[in-house]
N, C-alpha and C positions, 0 to 999 in steps of 0.2 A: 927728291920733290922732280917731279916732270914739270919743264915748259916747254910749250906749244907757242909758235907765233903763227900770227895771222893777219893778213891786210884788207880783207874782205869778208863779209857775213848777208848770209840770203835769208828771209826768211819771208817762207811761202803760204800761204793761208788761202787755201782753194784756186780760187783763180787771179787773185792779188800778189804779187813778188817782191818783197821791198830789199833794195841793195844796199846794203854801207859798206863805204870805201874809206879806209883812214888813212893819214898822209905817211902816220908814225906806227911801226907793228903796232898789234897788241897781245899782249902777255895773257896767256890760259896757262893758268897752275891748277895741281889737282889738288892744292890747297885749299879750302875754302876762306876766302877773308872773310873776317870779323869785323863790324861795324859797329861799335854800341854808341851808346847814347851819354858815355863815362866823360864827366869836364861840359856837358852841356847845358847845366845849369842855368848859365847865366844866355842864355837863347837869345837875340833879340827878335822885336816882335815884325820886323823883316824877314828875317829869317826863316819864324814860323810862316811867314802867308805865301813865304814861295815853295816852302816842303808842303803844305795843304795843295798847294796848284800843281805841285809834282806829282802827290798822290791823285789828284783829279785828272791828270795828263795822262799817268798811268793804266786807268780805270779805263779810263777811253781806250786806248790804243788795247788792251787786254779783252774788253768788248768788242773792239772792231777785227782781232785778227780769230777770235774766235769763230761771231758772227760770219767771217769769210772763208772760214775753214770748216764749216758746218750748215749751213743754208746760202738758198741761192734762192733765183725769184721764181722760183717754181715753190717754196714755203710759203707759209700763209705771217701775213704781217697784221695785227689787230692792234686797236685802240681801244683801249678800257678807260670811261669815263663814269662818273659819280653823278648821280641824281642833285643829291645833297652836295653843298660845300663844304666837302670836307678837305681844309688847308696842313691838318697835322699829318707829317709823311709817315711817323710809326702807327696811326691806324690806318692811315691807307696800306703801307706794306702790312699789315693782316690781314688784310681782306685780298688782298692778292694773292698770299701764300694759300687761305681757304681757295681759293677759287683755281688756283692750280692743280690742290689736291682732286678738287671735283672734277675738273677737266679730265685729270688723269685716270680717274676709276672710273669716268663716264666711256672714255675712250679703249680704255682695258690696254693703255699701253705703256711703258715709261716714256715718257714724255722727255722730246730733247727742245729746251726753249733758252729765249734770254730775252728778258725784261728791262725796260728802265722806266723809272719814274718820272715825270715832267711838272713844273708846275705853270700853269697858264698864269697870266696877265693878275687877274684877279686873284693869285693863291691858291686857286683849288688844282690838287691834283689829280692827274692821268697817267693810265699806263701805255708803252707801246710796248707790243709783244712780238716777236721772231717766233715761230715755232713748225717743227715739222712732224703735221701729224693728216690721219686720213681727211675725206671732206668733210665738212659738220656746217651745218645751217647758220646763220647770223641770229634768225631767233633760239635756238638753240642755244649756240654763247653766250647769247644774253639773259636765258634763263640761268646757267650755270655760274656767270657772273653777279648777277641777282642784287648790281647796285645800280644799273644805269643804262646808259649808252655804250653798244660794240659795234667799231664799224672795221668793217676789212677791208684793208688797204689795197688797192693796183699795184702793185712791182714788176707787172713785167717787163717793163724797160730799165729796171733798175742792172748797172752791172758792177756795181759794188756796193754789196747789201750792209755790209761794215760798216762803211763812211753813212751811210740810207742811216741806221738805227742812233750811230751816235751824234749826228748832230742837232738829236734832241736831248742829249745829257746836258745836263750843266756845264757851263768853262767856266764858273767861277767855284775856283776852291775854297772861296772864303764865305761863301752861300750857308749862313747859319742855318737853314732848315735842314740840311744833308748831317752837320754835325752828328755822330754816332748812329745815324742813322745809313741802311743800305742805299747807295746808289745805283744798283743794277743786281738782278737777278739771272742763273745761271743753274740749270742743270748739269751733274753730275759725269754724263754719260758722252759729251762733247768731248770730241778729239781736239786735241792740242796744234796748234801750229808749228809748222815743221822749220826748223833753223839749223845749219850746216857753217862752218868756216873753213869747209873742207874744199882748196882750192879746184882741185880737178872738178869734184861736181858740179863748183859754182859756173867754171866755166863752160862743160858741159849746158849747165842749165841756161844761161844765158843764149849760148849757141840756139838752145830748142825751141826757145818760147816764141810761141805765134801772140805779138802783144795788140793788141786791141787799141788801147792807146796808153799815154804815160800821166800819171796821173799828176804826180808832180815831181820837181827835182832841186833839191835844195843844197846850200853847205854851212857849216856850222863850223865854229873854232873852239877845240876842245883843250883842256889844260895840260892832257895828258898826253891823245892822239893826233895832235893839231889839228888840219883841217880835217874834216869828216864830210862825204860825201852821201846824200843821202836820194835814192830814186823810188820811186812806187809805180807799178809798171798792174793797169789789168790788162789779163790775158783773154784771147777767146776760151779757152776752157781751164778747166781746173786742170792743175799740179800737179805732180805730188814723188817727192823725193826718193820715194822709196821705189821709184822706178831705176834709178843711181845708184842704186846699193849692189 
């Protein structure tokens, strides 16, 4: 069994770079760890709540990273609303899936998209959808949607598209309306964010980055890694780790 130690990690998602710096070295093993649920029958309600919040946070993180890795302010961002007061997420999700299929057939493309449902204050569901596709008129989108109003949002000045779409995702991991239902939709043809723990590559990337702004810089105490420092950067242009291999 081989072990590899590292004290830094970066995640590159288009024009967004996330840097993790660990006080204590992280051990990377070639043997997958197995974390099961054995012996967790007595899980407390507090543990369940924390687990659901972690699941919701991981979902937001995945959507944010995939959005930044695959879309830009040149992509289309639309809002799909229901004329009727649809409050059942399962029924709303079915309508979204049918719309996505109709849109792909109409455009004759393998559609690249991410979509998230959102509950309005009155409980009605609507969808926010980010997609790469040719020009299409709003009237045509509304006809293909067939359930109500469609709005094309202006995102010309958005430089962190992932943060933009995830602000519409619920931050409450205990929202019972999401229980057993999809909290996001994502096409299977999207490229994954790039990750490296190679120290030389990380140093080269940090030296080459043309930083537009620092989104956030924070630290937290980890039971296993000591103090972990986290910094998120928005760059002037997308970056790819393939350039450093």
